[in-house]
C-alpha positions in Angstrom: 0.0 0.0 0.0 1.9 3.0 -1.3 1.1 6.6 -0.2 -1.9 7.7 1.9 -5.1 5.8 2.0 -7.7 6.6 -0.7 -11.1 5.4 0.1 -14.0 4.2 -2.1 -17.0 6.6 -2.3 -18.9 4.3 0.1 -16.2 4.3 2.7 -15.4 8.0 2.2 -19.0 8.8 3.0 -18.6 7.0 6.3 -15.2 8.7 7.2 -16.7 12.1 6.4 -19.2 11.7 9.2 -16.7 11.3 12.0 -16.2 14.3 14.2 -12.6 15.6 14.3 -10.8 14.7 17.5 -13.0 11.7 18.2 -11.5 8.3 19.0 -13.1 5.6 16.9 -14.2 2.0 17.3 -14.8 0.4 13.9 -16.9 -2.8 14.4 -16.5 -5.1 11.4 -13.4 -3.3 10.3 -12.5 -5.7 7.4 -9.3 -4.3 5.9 -9.0 -1.4 8.4 -9.1 1.2 5.7 -11.4 3.7 7.6 -9.3 3.7 10.7 -6.1 4.2 8.7 -7.6 7.1 6.7 -8.9 8.8 9.9 -5.5 8.5 11.5 -3.5 9.7 8.4 -5.8 12.7 8.0 -5.5 13.7 11.6 -9.2 13.3 12.1 -9.0 10.7 14.8 -6.3 10.5 17.5 -6.7 6.7 17.9 -8.7 3.8 16.5 -9.9 0.4 17.7 -10.5 -1.9 14.7 -12.5 -4.9 15.6 -13.9 -7.9 13.7 -15.5 -11.2 14.5 -13.1 -13.1 12.2 -9.3 -13.6 12.3 -9.0 -13.2 8.5 -10.1 -9.6 8.3 -8.1 -8.7 11.3 -5.0 -10.2 9.7 -5.5 -8.1 6.6 -6.1 -5.0 8.7 -2.9 -5.7 10.6 -0.9 -5.9 7.4 -2.3 -2.6 6.2 -1.8 -0.8 9.5 1.8 -2.0 9.7 2.4 -0.8 6.1 1.0 2.6 7.0 3.2 2.8 10.2 0.1 3.3 12.4 0.5 0.4 14.8 0.8 2.9 17.7 -2.4 4.6 16.8 -4.7 1.7 15.8 -5.3 -1.3 18.0 -6.8 -4.6 16.7 -9.2 -6.8 18.6 -11.1 -10.0 17.9 -14.7 -9.3 18.9 -18.3 -10.3 18.2 -19.9 -6.9 17.9 -19.0 -4.9 21.0 -18.4 -7.9 23.2 -14.7 -7.2 23.6 -15.1 -3.4 23.8 -14.8 -1.7 27.1 -17.1 1.3 27.8 -15.3 4.6 27.3 -12.6 3.4 24.9 -13.9 5.4 22.0 -16.1 8.4 21.2 -17.5 7.3 17.8 -18.8 3.9 16.9 -18.6 3.0 13.2 -20.6 0.1 11.7 -20.4 -0.3 8.0 -20.7 -3.0 5.4 -23.3 -5.2 7.1 -27.0 -5.7 7.1 -29.4 -3.7 9.2 -30.6 -6.7 11.2 -27.0 -7.6 12.3 -26.3 -3.9 13.0 -29.4 -3.8 15.2 -28.3 -6.9 17.1 -24.9 -5.3 17.8 -26.5 -2.1 19.1 -29.1 -4.0 21.2 -26.6 -6.5 22.7 -25.2 -4.0 25.3 -27.2 -0.7 25.4 -24.9 0.7 28.1 -22.0 0.6 25.7 -23.9 1.7 22.7 -25.5 4.8 24.4 -22.1 5.9 25.8 -20.7 6.8 22.4 -20.9 10.5 21.5 -21.9 9.5 18.0 -22.5 6.5 15.8 -21.8 6.4 12.1 -23.9 3.6 10.5 -24.1 2.3 7.0 -26.7 -0.5 6.8 -26.7 -2.3 3.5 -30.1 -4.1 3.8 -33.3 -3.8 5.9 -32.7 -0.1 6.0 -36.2 1.0 6.8 -36.7 -1.4 9.7 -33.3 -0.2 11.0 -34.2 3.4 10.9 -37.5 2.5 12.6 -35.5 0.8 15.4 -33.3 3.9 15.9 -36.4 6.1 16.0 -38.3 3.9 18.5 -35.3 3.5 20.7 -34.8 7.3 21.0 -31.7 7.7 18.9 -31.6 11.0 17.0 -30.4 11.1 13.4 -27.9 14.0 13.2 -26.8 13.8 9.6 -27.5 11.6 6.6 -25.8 11.1 3.3 -26.3 8.8 0.3 -23.8 7.9 -2.3 -24.0 5.8 -5.5 -21.1 3.5 -6.4 -20.8 0.6 -8.8 -24.5 0.3 -9.4 -25.5 0.4 -5.7 -26.9 3.1 -3.4 -25.4 3.5 0.1 -27.1 5.5 2.8 -25.0 6.7 5.8 -26.6 7.7 9.1 -24.9 9.7 11.9 -26.9 9.2 15.1 -26.6 9.8 18.9 -28.4 8.9 22.1 -26.6 11.7 24.0 -29.0 14.4 25.4 -26.5 17.2 24.9 -26.1 16.4 21.3 -29.9 16.4 20.8 -30.4 20.0 21.9 -31.4 22.4 19.2 -31.8 19.8 16.6 -34.4 20.5 13.9 -37.2 18.1 13.5 -38.7 17.3 10.1 -42.3 18.5 10.3 -45.0 16.9 8.3 -43.0 13.7 7.6 -44.9 10.4 8.1 -42.8 8.0 10.2 -43.1 5.2 7.6 -41.9 7.5 4.8 -39.0 8.9 6.9 -38.0 5.4 7.9 -37.9 4.2 4.3 -36.1 7.2 2.7 -34.4 8.9 5.6 -35.8 12.0 7.4 -32.9 14.3 6.7 -32.3 13.0 3.1 -35.9 13.8 2.4 -35.9 17.1 4.3 -32.8 18.3 2.5 -34.0 16.9 -0.9 -30.7 15.0 -1.3 -30.1 14.6 -5.1 -28.8 11.0 -4.8 -32.0 10.0 -3.0 -34.1 11.3 -5.9 -32.1 9.1 -8.3 -32.7 6.2 -6.0 -36.5 7.0 -5.9 -36.5 7.1 -9.7 -34.8 3.8 -10.1 -37.0 2.1 -7.5 -40.1 3.5 -9.3 -38.9 2.1 -12.6 -38.0 -1.3 -11.2 -41.4 -1.5 -9.3 -43.2 -0.7 -12.5 -41.5 -3.4 -14.4 -42.2 -6.0 -11.7 -45.9 -4.8 -11.6 -46.2 -5.2 -15.4 -44.7 -8.7 -15.3 -47.0 -9.8 -12.4 -50.1 -8.5 -14.1 -49.2 -10.5 -17.2 -48.5 -13.7 -15.2 -52.0 -14.4 -13.9 -54.3 -13.6 -11.1 -53.5 -16.1 -8.3 -53.7 -15.1 -4.6 -49.9 -14.8 -4.3 -49.8 -12.5 -7.4 -52.6 -10.3 -6.1 -51.0 -10.1 -2.7 -47.7 -9.0 -4.2 -49.5 -6.5 -6.4 -51.1 -4.9 -3.3 -47.6 -4.6 -1.7 -46.3 -3.0 -4.9 -49.1 -0.5 -5.0 -48.2 0.5 -1.4 -44.5 0.7 -2.2 -45.2 2.8 -5.3 -47.5 5.1 -3.3 -44.6 5.8 -0.9 -42.2 6.4 -3.8 -44.7 8.9 -5.4 -45.1 10.7 -2.0 -41.3 10.9 -1.6 -40.8 12.1 -5.1 -43.5 14.8 -4.5 -41.3 16.4 -1.9 -38.9 17.1 -4.7 -41.7 18.4 -6.9 -41.2 15.4 -9.2 -44.2 13.3 -10.3 -43.2 9.8 -11.5 -45.5 8.2 -14.0 -46.4 4.7 -14.9 -45.7 3.4 -18.5 -49.5 3.7 -19.2 -49.5 7.4 -18.0 -46.4 8.1 -20.2 -48.1 6.7 -23.2 -51.2 8.8 -22.5 -49.1 11.9 -22.3 -47.5 11.2 -25.6 -50.8 10.7 -27.5 
């Protein structure tokens, strides 16, 4: 590894959320790239890179040694936060895992989780249920971002349970919880451009699935899935409306062209 660490767009979005001067704990560190970048850039004074498997920790160790950062970044074998001691870090990073697993990690030891000043989270699946979990457990979303890389959309959430960090934070009036959970309250509130591209792609994909289902028959399973799609597309249309954009079905587009 020559020169300073250069991150992918997905990982850069995570690193950009970390507050300067905060010690980090990266759960599921994989290659250790984020901890290395934060140390090299002078953003974080120390890092704790943890993973449940020996393989990723071995790769992270190689990269940390190559970067000459072994005095700044410690490695630890850990299932979630099990090997973490409360107070060792200010910022928790969880990236590159599903929302269900991320929730399990946060729920396993709330005393540890709620002690962090901030959490930077990048769930890659079950995103709406994960946002709902944060909301219902009283975590406040401080910042959100979304990036597009190699054909995939990646949301990033910066959250906290700290009362001091919650003061003065703006709410997003008029947002239905289900809509905010699915698309992100701040992404919607700020009309994030990448989110709009995500909405457009989801609308197109849902329309194709709907057309295929309608052509396949009228069994109960088909009808049930069609009802689900109608609900999903209604949410997409509502979210698009926040941008002043009105997506149309293929039938509507044909009608407009007549």
